[in-house]
C-alpha positions in Angstrom: -73.0 -27.2 -18.2 -73.5 -22.8 -18.5 -76.2 -21.6 -20.8 -75.3 -18.1 -22.1 -77.1 -14.8 -22.6 -77.8 -16.1 -26.1 -79.0 -19.7 -25.2 -76.0 -21.5 -25.9 -74.6 -24.6 -23.6 -71.4 -25.6 -23.4 -69.3 -27.2 -20.9 -67.0 -24.6 -18.3 -64.5 -25.9 -15.9 -63.9 -22.8 -13.4 -60.6 -25.3 -12.4 -61.3 -24.6 -8.5 -63.9 -23.9 -6.0 -63.4 -20.3 -5.4 -63.8 -19.4 -9.0 -66.6 -21.3 -9.4 -68.4 -19.8 -7.0 -68.6 -17.1 -9.4 -70.9 -18.4 -11.4 -73.7 -17.3 -9.3 -73.8 -14.3 -10.0 -71.9 -10.9 -8.7 -71.3 -7.5 -9.9 -71.6 -5.3 -12.9 -74.3 -5.9 -15.8 -72.9 -9.7 -16.6 -73.1 -10.8 -13.0 -76.3 -9.2 -12.6 -77.7 -11.2 -15.7 -76.5 -14.8 -14.2 -77.2 -14.1 -10.1 -79.4 -17.0 -9.5 -78.9 -16.2 -4.9 -81.4 -15.1 -4.5 -82.2 -17.4 -1.0 -80.9 -19.2 1.0 -81.9 -22.6 -0.4 -80.7 -21.0 -3.8 -77.3 -21.6 -2.2 -77.8 -25.1 -0.9 -79.4 -26.1 -4.4 -76.2 -24.9 -6.1 -74.3 -26.2 -3.4 -75.4 -29.4 -4.5 -73.9 -29.5 -7.9 -70.9 -27.5 -7.1 -67.3 -29.8 -7.1 -67.8 -29.7 -2.9 -69.0 -33.0 -4.3 -65.4 -34.2 -5.7 -64.2 -34.1 -1.9 -67.4 -35.6 -0.9 -70.9 -35.8 -1.0 -72.8 -32.9 -0.5 -75.9 -34.3 0.8 -79.0 -31.4 1.3 -80.1 -32.3 5.1 -76.4 -31.2 6.0 -76.5 -27.9 4.6 -77.8 -25.0 7.4 -77.5 -21.6 5.1 -79.2 -18.7 6.7 -79.9 -15.1 5.0 -77.2 -14.2 6.9 -75.1 -16.7 5.5 -76.5 -15.8 1.9 -75.1 -12.1 2.2 -71.9 -13.2 3.8 -71.5 -15.1 1.0 -72.8 -12.9 -1.7 -70.1 -10.6 0.3 -67.1 -12.7 -0.2 -68.4 -13.5 -4.1 -68.5 -10.2 -4.6 -65.2 -9.1 -3.7 -63.4 -12.3 -5.0 -64.9 -11.7 -8.7 -63.4 -7.8 -8.6 -60.2 -8.9 -7.3 -59.9 -11.5 -8.9 -60.8 -9.9 -12.5 -57.6 -7.8 -11.5 -55.3 -10.3 -10.9 -56.1 -11.9 -14.3 -55.4 -8.9 -15.7 -51.9 -8.4 -13.9 -53.4 -5.5 -11.9 -53.5 -5.0 -7.9 -56.5 -5.9 -6.2 -58.1 -3.4 -3.6 -57.2 -3.4 -0.1 -61.0 -3.6 0.4 -61.6 -6.6 -1.8 -59.2 -7.9 0.1 -60.4 -7.2 3.2 -63.4 -9.3 2.4 -61.6 -12.0 1.2 -59.0 -12.1 4.7 -62.5 -11.7 6.7 -64.0 -14.6 4.8 -61.2 -17.3 5.9 -62.5 -19.0 8.6 -63.5 -22.7 9.8 -64.0 -24.6 6.5 -66.5 -27.7 6.2 -64.9 -30.7 7.2 -65.0 -33.7 5.3 -64.5 -36.9 7.4 -64.7 -40.9 6.9 -67.7 -42.7 7.9 -65.8 -45.8 10.4 -68.6 -48.1 9.5 -68.6 -47.9 6.0 -65.3 -45.8 5.2 -66.7 -43.4 2.9 -65.9 -39.4 3.0 -69.0 -37.4 3.6 -68.8 -34.1 5.0 -69.3 -33.2 8.9 -73.1 -31.8 9.5 -74.1 -28.7 9.5 -72.3 -27.2 6.6 -73.1 -23.3 7.0 -72.7 -20.3 4.2 -69.9 -19.4 6.4 -67.8 -22.2 6.1 -68.2 -22.4 2.3 -67.3 -18.2 2.1 -64.1 -20.2 4.3 -63.4 -22.5 1.7 -63.3 -20.4 -1.2 -61.1 -17.4 0.5 -58.4 -20.0 1.5 -58.5 -21.3 -2.5 -58.6 -17.2 -3.2 -55.5 -17.1 -1.2 -53.8 -19.6 -2.6 -54.7 -18.1 -6.3 -52.4 -14.6 -5.0 -49.8 -14.4 -7.6 -50.6 -17.1 -9.8 -49.6 -17.0 -13.4 -52.4 -19.3 -14.0 -55.2 -17.2 -12.9 -57.2 -15.9 -16.9 -60.0 -14.3 -18.1 -61.4 -16.0 -21.1 -59.6 -13.9 -24.4 -63.2 -14.1 -25.9 -65.2 -10.9 -27.0 -67.5 -10.0 -24.3 -66.9 -13.1 -22.2 -66.3 -12.4 -18.4 -65.4 -15.8 -17.2 -62.9 -16.2 -14.9 -60.7 -19.7 -14.8 -57.8 -21.4 -13.0 -55.7 -22.9 -16.1 -54.3 -26.1 -14.9 -53.7 -27.3 -18.5 -50.1 -29.0 -18.7 -48.7 -26.3 -20.9 -50.8 -23.4 -19.2 -51.8 -22.2 -22.1 -55.8 -21.9 -22.2 -57.0 -18.2 -23.3 -60.9 -19.7 -23.6 -63.6 -20.4 -21.1 -64.4 -23.4 -23.8 -63.3 -24.0 -26.7 -67.6 -25.0 -27.5 -68.5 -21.0 -27.1 -65.3 -18.9 -27.0 -62.8 -20.9 -28.5 -64.6 -21.9 -31.2 -66.2 -18.3 -31.7 -62.2 -17.3 -32.2 -61.4 -19.8 -34.8 -64.7 -19.3 -37.3 -63.7 -15.2 -36.9 -59.8 -16.2 -38.0 -61.1 -18.6 -40.7 -63.3 -15.8 -42.2 -60.7 -13.1 -41.8 -58.4 -15.6 -43.6 -60.8 -16.7 -46.3 -61.8 -12.9 -47.1 -58.2 -11.9 -47.0 -57.3 -14.3 -49.7 -60.6 -13.7 -52.0 
């Protein structure tokens, strides 16, 4: 669940981990208003609720996030924001942003199977640099994607991967921007017929 600056809560699915990372803040006034990564523990707390858990449960004791890691992740995230926004608009990203993304590619966290319980888990420790590496690999896979989108809502900057079958998703959330658009269209039609 996300909470807008207006206090409205709504469901948002970014579609992939690297775009979910953009929800932690970023460059510009909107990103700065939503910034949550001020110290290493903030990144660790965010990871506990991230889609990283879709592969295997993330345990706080397995996370080893340093100040340097946090700086690396936020630099990567900001470059990804600029690059993904450009690609969603059909533009070429700046070379400097792509260089940061390429530079973040490294050894990602490793999922493993516990031989005693047959449960999935992450090999500890999971570092911030590994998190950036995982997100960078996904970001590289997005290059050239026709399904990378920015919400069509007024004053909404959210980016997402359209994973819908028809590939026609336009909104960050039907609960928020999609509904606002429907209301606006209804009022426009109602006013035109009066």
